[in-house]
C-alpha positions as CSV (number, residue, x, y, z in Angstrom):
1,M,61.3,-39.4,58.9
2,R,59.4,-36.4,57.9
3,R,57.1,-36.4,54.9
4,D,58.2,-34.8,51.7
5,T,54.8,-33.6,50.8
6,P,52.1,-32.3,52.8
7,L,49.5,-34.7,54.0
8,R,46.2,-34.9,51.6
9,V,42.9,-34.5,53.4
10,A,39.5,-35.4,52.1
11,I,36.4,-33.7,53.9
12,I,32.8,-35.1,52.6
13,G,30.3,-32.5,53.6
14,A,30.4,-28.8,53.2
15,G,28.2,-28.0,56.2
16,L,29.3,-26.7,59.5
17,G,31.2,-29.7,60.6
18,G,33.2,-29.8,57.3
19,I,33.9,-26.0,57.3
20,A,35.0,-26.0,61.1
21,A,37.5,-29.0,60.0
22,A,38.8,-27.2,57.1
23,V,39.4,-24.2,58.6
24,K,41.1,-25.4,61.6
25,L,43.3,-27.7,59.3
26,R,44.4,-24.9,57.2
27,R,45.3,-22.9,60.2
28,H,47.2,-25.5,62.5
29,T,48.5,-27.9,59.5
30,S,50.3,-28.0,56.2
31,A,47.7,-30.3,55.1
32,T,46.0,-29.9,51.6
33,V,42.2,-30.0,51.9
34,V,39.7,-30.8,49.4
35,I,35.9,-30.4,50.6
36,F,33.3,-32.6,48.8
37,E,29.8,-31.5,48.9
38,Q,26.9,-33.2,47.2
39,S,24.6,-30.0,47.1
40,A,25.0,-27.0,45.0
41,G,25.9,-24.8,47.8
42,V,27.7,-24.9,51.4
43,G,25.8,-24.9,54.5
44,G,24.6,-28.5,54.8
45,T,21.5,-28.7,56.6
46,W,21.0,-24.7,56.3
47,F,21.3,-25.2,52.5
48,D,19.0,-28.3,52.2
49,N,16.2,-27.2,54.7
50,R,14.3,-24.2,53.1
51,Y,10.8,-24.7,54.9
52,P,8.5,-21.5,56.0
53,G,9.8,-20.6,59.6
54,C,12.9,-22.5,59.5
55,E,15.7,-21.2,62.0
56,V,17.7,-22.6,64.7
57,D,16.7,-23.2,68.3
58,V,20.2,-22.4,69.8
59,H,21.1,-18.9,70.8
60,S,23.2,-17.5,67.8
61,H,26.2,-16.7,70.1
62,A,26.4,-20.4,70.8
63,Y,25.6,-21.6,67.4
64,S,28.5,-20.4,65.6
65,F,32.1,-20.7,65.9
66,S,34.4,-19.7,68.6
67,F,37.1,-18.7,66.2
68,L,35.2,-15.9,64.4
69,K,33.3,-13.0,65.6
70,Y,29.9,-12.5,63.8
71,D,27.3,-9.7,64.0
72,W,24.1,-11.6,64.4
73,P,20.9,-9.8,64.1
74,R,18.9,-11.8,66.2
75,T,18.9,-14.2,69.2
76,H,18.0,-17.4,67.1
77,A,19.1,-17.1,63.6
78,T,16.8,-17.9,60.6
79,Q,17.6,-20.5,57.8
80,P,18.6,-17.6,55.3
81,E,21.2,-16.0,58.0
82,L,22.6,-19.1,58.8
83,L,23.1,-19.9,55.0
84,A,24.7,-16.5,54.6
85,Y,27.0,-17.4,58.0
86,A,28.2,-20.4,56.4
87,Q,28.9,-18.7,53.2
88,H,30.9,-15.9,55.1
89,V,33.0,-18.4,57.1
90,V,34.0,-20.0,53.8
91,E,35.0,-16.9,52.0
92,H,36.6,-15.3,55.1
93,F,38.9,-18.2,55.2
94,G,39.5,-18.8,51.8
95,L,38.0,-22.2,51.6
96,T,36.0,-21.5,48.2
97,P,38.7,-22.8,45.8
98,H,38.8,-26.2,47.8
99,V,35.1,-27.0,47.6
100,R,33.9,-29.2,45.2
101,L,30.1,-28.7,44.8
102,N,27.5,-31.4,43.1
103,T,29.9,-34.0,43.8
104,R,28.5,-36.9,45.8
105,V,31.2,-39.2,47.3
106,T,30.3,-43.1,46.9
107,D,33.0,-45.1,48.2
108,L,36.3,-45.2,50.3
109,V,38.7,-47.8,50.2
110,W,41.7,-48.2,52.4
111,E,45.2,-49.3,50.8
112,E,47.3,-50.9,53.4
113,S,50.5,-50.7,51.2
114,T,50.1,-46.9,50.9
115,S,48.2,-46.0,54.1
116,T,45.9,-44.0,51.6
117,Y,42.1,-44.2,51.1
118,T,40.9,-44.0,47.4
119,L,37.8,-41.9,47.2
120,S,35.3,-42.4,44.5
121,T,32.4,-40.1,43.4
122,E,29.1,-40.1,41.7
123,H,30.9,-38.9,38.6
124,G,33.2,-41.9,38.1
125,D,36.5,-40.3,39.0
126,S,38.8,-41.4,41.7
127,A,41.7,-39.8,44.1
128,E,44.0,-40.9,46.7
129,F,44.0,-39.2,50.1
130,D,46.0,-39.7,53.3
131,V,43.2,-38.8,55.6
132,V,39.4,-38.7,55.0
133,I,37.2,-36.9,57.4
134,S,33.3,-37.5,56.9
135,A,31.3,-34.8,57.9
136,L,28.0,-35.9,56.7
137,G,25.8,-34.6,59.7
138,L,23.3,-36.5,61.8
139,L,20.0,-35.2,60.3
140,S,20.3,-35.9,56.8
141,V,18.3,-38.9,55.5
142,P,14.8,-38.2,55.8
143,R,12.4,-40.7,57.2
144,Y,9.4,-41.5,55.0
145,P,6.5,-43.2,56.4
146,E,5.1,-46.4,55.2
147,W,1.4,-45.7,55.3
148,P,-1.0,-47.7,53.1
149,G,-2.1,-45.3,50.2
150,L,0.7,-42.7,50.4
151,D,1.6,-43.1,46.8
152,T,-1.9,-42.6,45.9
153,F,-2.2,-39.3,47.2
154,A,-3.4,-36.8,44.3
155,G,-2.2,-33.3,45.7
156,P,1.5,-32.2,46.4
157,C,3.1,-34.4,49.3
158,F,6.8,-34.0,50.4
159,H,8.9,-34.2,53.1
160,T,10.1,-31.1,55.0
161,S,13.6,-31.2,54.2
162,R,12.7,-31.3,50.4
163,W,10.3,-28.6,50.7
164,E,8.2,-27.5,47.5
165,E,6.8,-24.1,47.1
166,H,3.2,-24.2,46.5
167,D,0.6,-21.6,46.8
168,L,-1.2,-22.5,50.0
169,A,-3.8,-19.8,50.0
170,G,-7.0,-21.1,51.0
171,K,-5.8,-24.8,50.9
172,A,-6.5,-27.5,53.4
173,V,-2.6,-28.6,54.6
174,A,-2.2,-31.7,56.6
175,V,1.0,-31.6,58.6
176,V,2.0,-34.7,60.0
177,G,4.2,-34.6,63.1
178,T,5.0,-32.0,66.0
179,G,8.7,-32.3,66.6
180,S,11.3,-29.2,66.3
181,T,10.4,-28.8,62.5
182,S,6.6,-29.0,62.6
183,V,6.4,-26.1,65.5
184,Q,8.2,-23.7,63.0
185,I,6.0,-24.8,59.8
186,V,2.8,-24.6,61.5
187,P,2.8,-21.0,62.8
188,A,4.5,-20.0,59.3
189,I,1.7,-21.2,57.0
190,A,-1.3,-20.7,59.4
191,S,-1.9,-17.3,58.2
192,T,-2.2,-18.4,54.5
193,A,-3.6,-21.7,54.4
194,G,-7.4,-22.3,54.8
195,K,-7.1,-24.8,57.1
196,V,-4.3,-26.7,58.9
197,Y,-4.5,-30.1,60.2
198,V,-1.6,-30.9,62.8
199,Y,-1.1,-34.7,63.1
200,Q,0.3,-35.5,66.6
201,R,1.2,-39.3,67.3
202,E,2.8,-38.4,70.9
203,P,3.1,-34.9,72.3
204,G,6.5,-33.4,73.1
205,W,7.7,-30.9,75.8
206,I,7.7,-27.5,74.4
207,E,9.8,-24.7,76.3
208,P,9.4,-20.8,75.3
209,K,12.1,-20.0,72.7
210,N,11.9,-16.2,73.8
211,E,13.6,-15.4,70.3
212,R,14.0,-11.6,69.4
213,E,16.0,-9.1,67.3
214,F,18.9,-7.4,69.0
215,G,18.7,-3.8,69.5
216,P,20.8,-1.2,67.9
217,R,22.8,-0.7,71.0
218,E,23.2,-4.8,71.7
219,R,24.5,-5.1,68.0
220,W,27.1,-2.4,68.8
221,W,28.3,-3.9,72.0
222,Y,28.7,-7.2,70.3
223,R,30.5,-5.7,67.6
224,N,32.7,-3.2,69.1
225,V,33.3,-4.5,73.0
226,P,36.4,-6.8,73.3
227,L,35.0,-10.2,74.8
228,A,31.4,-9.1,74.7
229,Q,30.4,-12.0,72.5
230,R,32.7,-14.7,74.2
231,A,31.2,-13.6,77.6
232,S,27.6,-14.1,76.2
233,R,28.7,-17.4,74.9
234,A,30.1,-18.6,78.2
235,W,26.9,-17.8,79.8
236,I,24.9,-19.5,77.5
237,F,27.1,-22.6,77.9
238,H,26.9,-22.1,81.6
239,K,23.1,-22.3,81.7
240,G,22.9,-25.1,79.1
241,N,25.4,-27.4,81.5
242,R,22.9,-26.6,84.4
243,R,20.1,-27.4,82.3
244,F,21.7,-30.8,81.5
245,K,20.9,-31.7,85.0
246,G,17.2,-31.8,84.1
247,Y,17.7,-35.1,82.4
248,D,18.4,-36.8,85.6
249,T,14.6,-38.0,86.1
250,G,14.7,-37.6,89.9
251,S,16.5,-34.4,90.1
252,R,15.0,-30.9,90.8
253,R,16.2,-29.5,87.7
254,Q,13.8,-32.1,85.9
255,R,10.6,-30.9,88.1
256,R,11.5,-27.4,87.1
257,M,11.7,-27.8,83.5
258,R,8.4,-29.9,83.6
259,D,6.8,-26.9,85.6
260,L,8.2,-24.6,83.2
261,C,6.3,-26.5,80.0
262,Q,3.5,-26.9,82.1
263,R,2.9,-23.2,82.7
264,F,3.8,-22.5,79.2
265,I,0.7,-24.6,78.2
266,A,-1.6,-23.2,80.5
267,G,-0.7,-19.7,79.8
268,T,-0.9,-20.0,76.0
269,I,-3.3,-22.5,75.0
270,R,-7.1,-21.8,75.7
271,D,-9.0,-24.9,74.8
272,P,-9.0,-27.4,77.8
273,K,-8.7,-30.5,75.6
274,T,-5.9,-29.1,73.2
275,R,-4.2,-28.3,76.7
276,A,-4.6,-31.9,77.7
277,A,-3.5,-33.5,74.5
278,V,-0.5,-31.6,74.2
279,T,1.1,-32.4,77.8
280,P,3.4,-35.4,77.8
281,D,3.1,-38.0,80.2
282,Y,6.6,-39.0,80.1
283,P,9.6,-37.4,81.5
284,W,11.3,-34.0,80.2
285,G,14.0,-35.0,78.0
286,C,12.8,-38.4,76.9
287,K,12.5,-36.8,73.2
288,R,14.5,-34.1,72.2
289,P,13.0,-30.8,74.0
290,I,11.4,-28.5,71.7
291,L,11.7,-24.7,71.8
292,S,8.9,-22.5,70.2
293,S,7.2,-19.4,71.2
294,T,4.6,-19.5,68.4
295,F,3.2,-23.1,68.2
296,Y,1.0,-23.2,71.1
297,P,-0.5,-19.8,70.3
298,S,-1.1,-21.0,66.6
299,L,-3.3,-23.9,67.9
300,N,-5.7,-21.1,69.1
301,R,-6.4,-20.2,65.7
302,V,-10.0,-21.1,64.2
303,N,-8.1,-22.4,60.9
304,V,-5.8,-24.8,62.7
305,E,-6.9,-28.1,64.4
306,L,-4.7,-30.6,66.2
307,V,-5.5,-34.3,65.7
308,P,-3.7,-36.0,68.6
309,H,-3.8,-38.9,66.7
310,A,-1.1,-41.1,64.6
311,V,-2.0,-41.5,60.6
312,R,-3.3,-44.7,59.7
313,E,-3.4,-44.5,55.9
314,V,-3.8,-42.1,53.1
315,T,-6.6,-41.8,50.5
316,P,-5.9,-39.9,47.0
317,T,-7.8,-36.9,48.9
318,A,-7.7,-37.4,52.5
319,V,-5.5,-38.5,55.6
320,V,-7.2,-41.1,57.8
321,D,-6.0,-41.0,61.5
322,A,-5.8,-44.1,64.2
323,T,-9.6,-43.6,64.9
324,G,-10.6,-44.2,61.3
325,A,-11.6,-40.2,60.7
326,A,-10.8,-39.0,57.6
327,R,-10.1,-35.4,56.7
328,E,-10.0,-34.1,53.2
329,V,-6.9,-32.4,52.3
330,D,-5.0,-30.6,49.3
331,V,-1.5,-30.6,50.5
332,L,0.3,-33.2,52.7
333,V,3.6,-32.2,54.4
334,L,5.6,-35.1,56.0
335,S,7.5,-33.6,59.2
336,T,8.3,-37.2,60.2
337,G,11.9,-36.7,61.0
338,F,15.0,-38.4,59.9
339,Q,17.0,-41.5,60.2
340,P,19.9,-40.5,62.5
341,T,20.9,-44.0,63.6
342,R,22.0,-44.8,60.0
343,F,25.5,-43.2,60.3
344,L,27.1,-43.0,56.9
345,A,24.2,-44.3,54.8
346,S,25.3,-42.6,51.7
347,I,28.8,-43.9,51.3
348,D,30.5,-47.4,51.6
349,V,33.8,-47.2,53.7
350,K,36.1,-50.2,53.6
351,G,38.9,-50.4,56.0
352,R,41.5,-53.0,56.6
353,D,41.0,-56.3,55.3
354,G,38.4,-54.9,52.9
355,R,35.9,-54.9,55.7
356,S,32.6,-52.2,55.2
357,I,32.0,-50.0,58.1
358,H,28.6,-51.0,57.6
359,D,29.4,-54.7,58.5
360,A,31.4,-53.5,61.4
361,W,28.4,-52.0,62.6
362,R,26.0,-54.7,61.9
363,E,25.0,-55.1,65.6
364,R,25.4,-51.4,66.6
365,A,27.0,-48.2,65.4
366,S,29.7,-46.9,67.5
367,A,33.0,-44.9,67.5
368,F,35.5,-44.0,70.0
369,M,34.5,-40.6,71.3
370,G,32.2,-40.7,68.4
371,I,35.1,-39.8,66.0
372,T,37.0,-43.0,65.1
373,V,36.6,-46.8,64.3
374,P,38.8,-49.6,65.1
375,G,40.1,-51.0,61.9
376,F,39.8,-47.7,59.7
377,P,42.9,-46.1,59.9
378,N,43.1,-42.2,59.4
379,F,39.2,-42.2,59.0
380,F,37.5,-39.7,61.3
381,I,33.8,-38.9,61.9
382,L,32.2,-35.5,62.8
383,Y,28.9,-35.7,64.5
384,G,29.3,-39.5,64.8
385,P,27.8,-41.9,67.1
386,N,26.9,-40.5,70.8
387,T,28.1,-37.1,70.3
388,N,24.5,-35.3,69.6
389,G,24.1,-32.8,72.5
390,G,26.1,-30.7,74.8
391,V,24.4,-27.4,74.5
392,S,25.5,-26.4,71.0
393,V,26.5,-29.0,68.3
394,I,28.6,-26.5,66.8
395,A,30.8,-26.8,69.9
396,Q,31.1,-30.3,69.8
397,L,31.9,-30.3,66.0
398,E,34.9,-27.8,66.9
399,R,36.0,-30.2,69.6
400,Q,36.1,-33.2,67.0
401,A,37.9,-31.4,64.4
402,E,40.6,-30.4,67.1
403,V,41.0,-34.2,67.4
404,V,41.4,-34.7,63.7
405,V,44.1,-31.7,63.8
406,G,46.0,-33.4,66.5
407,A,46.0,-36.7,64.5
408,V,47.0,-35.1,61.1
409,R,49.9,-33.2,62.9
410,R,51.1,-36.6,64.3
411,L,50.7,-38.4,61.0
412,S,52.8,-35.5,59.3
413,R,55.7,-36.6,61.6
414,V,56.0,-40.0,59.8
415,R,56.9,-41.1,56.2
416,R,53.9,-43.5,55.5
417,G,51.8,-43.8,59.0
418,N,48.4,-44.5,59.9
419,I,46.4,-43.6,63.0
420,D,44.1,-46.5,64.2
421,T,41.8,-47.0,67.4
422,S,42.5,-48.9,70.1
423,P,39.7,-51.6,70.1
424,A,40.0,-51.7,74.0
425,A,39.3,-48.0,74.2
426,A,36.6,-48.1,71.8
427,R,34.9,-50.7,73.8
428,R,35.3,-49.1,77.3
429,F,33.9,-45.8,75.6
430,V,30.7,-47.3,74.6
431,E,30.4,-49.1,77.9
432,W,30.8,-45.7,79.8
433,V,28.5,-44.3,77.4
434,D,25.7,-46.9,78.2
435,R,26.1,-46.6,81.8
436,R,25.6,-42.9,81.8
437,L,22.5,-42.9,79.5
438,A,20.9,-46.0,81.4
439,T,19.6,-43.3,84.0
440,N,19.0,-40.5,81.5
441,A,15.5,-39.5,80.9
442,S,16.1,-40.6,77.0
443,A,16.2,-44.3,78.2
444,M,13.8,-46.5,76.6
445,E,12.2,-47.2,79.9
446,S,11.2,-43.4,80.3
447,G,8.2,-44.5,77.9
448,C,8.2,-42.1,74.9
449,H,9.3,-42.4,71.1
450,N,12.5,-40.9,70.2
451,Y,15.1,-41.1,67.5
452,Y,17.9,-41.7,69.7
453,H,17.9,-45.6,69.3
454,D,18.4,-48.2,66.7
455,P,16.3,-50.9,66.2
456,A,17.9,-53.2,68.8
457,G,17.2,-50.3,71.4
458,H,20.7,-49.0,71.7
459,N,21.0,-45.2,72.3
460,V,23.6,-44.6,69.6
461,T,23.2,-40.6,69.1
462,Q,23.2,-38.9,72.5
463,W,26.0,-37.6,74.3
464,P,25.5,-38.4,78.2
465,G,26.7,-34.9,79.3
466,G,27.1,-31.3,78.9
467,H,29.7,-29.9,76.3
468,L,32.4,-29.2,79.1
469,A,32.7,-32.8,79.6
470,Y,33.1,-33.7,75.9
471,A,35.7,-31.0,75.7
472,V,38.0,-32.3,78.5
473,A,37.3,-36.0,77.0
474,T,38.4,-34.9,73.6
475,R,41.4,-33.1,74.8
476,V,42.5,-35.4,77.3
477,I,41.3,-39.0,76.8
478,A,41.1,-39.4,73.2
479,R,45.0,-39.1,72.6
480,F,45.3,-42.6,74.8
481,G,42.8,-44.2,72.3
482,L,44.5,-43.5,68.9
483,K,47.7,-45.3,68.1
484,T,50.1,-44.0,65.3
485,R,52.3,-46.6,63.6
486,S,54.4,-46.3,60.6
487,S,53.8,-48.7,57.5
């Protein structure tokens, strides 16, 4: 029996994942959509992160939706350009009336008798929805260090994702961390600050990014020639899938990637001690590979000093490294990453029998295809456990949104139905992921610190393959693990 009214779908998060889900649902289903966003604007991470030098490290033609051609000015978009892109997509597809800004979702509670979720917000209101999609993202909860004395620091101190505007002219600035964010910030502030200390606990493999502006002829070509952007996108994904072979620590591609990074170090850093300090002793891919053309050259500046040691403590006026050396600083920037293994940290989701998803994940966060969790019907996760990677997260998000669209279309054919996940299918998926990741460079045995693993040592963030494998899996395998039933 068909439903008398369209399905009601709630999307939590107006980043690129939430936007993709909303566009595809409105184009391919009759469902009504409401998008809840805790920030004051759309864009997700590109709304929250506004630090100097902020830009994406994936080519623009891959870090964008396949369903909309866009006139990108550069090979790698900056944060303002990505924010403008998100706003453009929202306006182009008429999503603005469906977005509720400054509204944080706090709770979801499944009601078995009606096959609906009661969604509650920070404002104290609630509403019922037939389907709920979490699009909270992976890198949204900052990781703050627990150094002794950090709270006593007298100057400005902030996390990169909560950037504060301060006049850095002539100031001594400590940037703690050398991950993907730090390598963008350091070159951006080095010409203004009086002194920049870069604290490195452990080096990462860095490749040249080769970013540039598109020339007028290129932009005309991509705007006006049919399939030009799609051809560029296909080539990027082809190269990315080949590049993934480098995660096999015994492969020829692994050696090529290490050689590329080592040549980059040798050709850009003048000081031999600094070259040695930034060269990792673990396989390429053990940490998230970093792309930056400007970080290594910035270390040649007289006012930039690499401190190849972790931070031990902080005083009101200085940062003390692991050797006990103290350096006086005026501003302390925490480029200390996020907590990606804490999925859905900001909301409490209760499924069948009132069970919390955080209780279900007590031993380990996991989801079938990274999207659904047994016992939580009609609830879908974008950028969930073990889906990070695959050339471009935007493509991964599109494939996940398509799974949701298929589920919503199936639900629309029953009066009061729900879609739940086969526990056996979910278990087999996790076992397969673990087997594939056991021989991957990101395995704990590779000998580096990375954000992939939970406290128990499970790799709960990474997809163990290229995007093509994920596309096939979501289109073919996903349907066999999702079971529809009438209530």
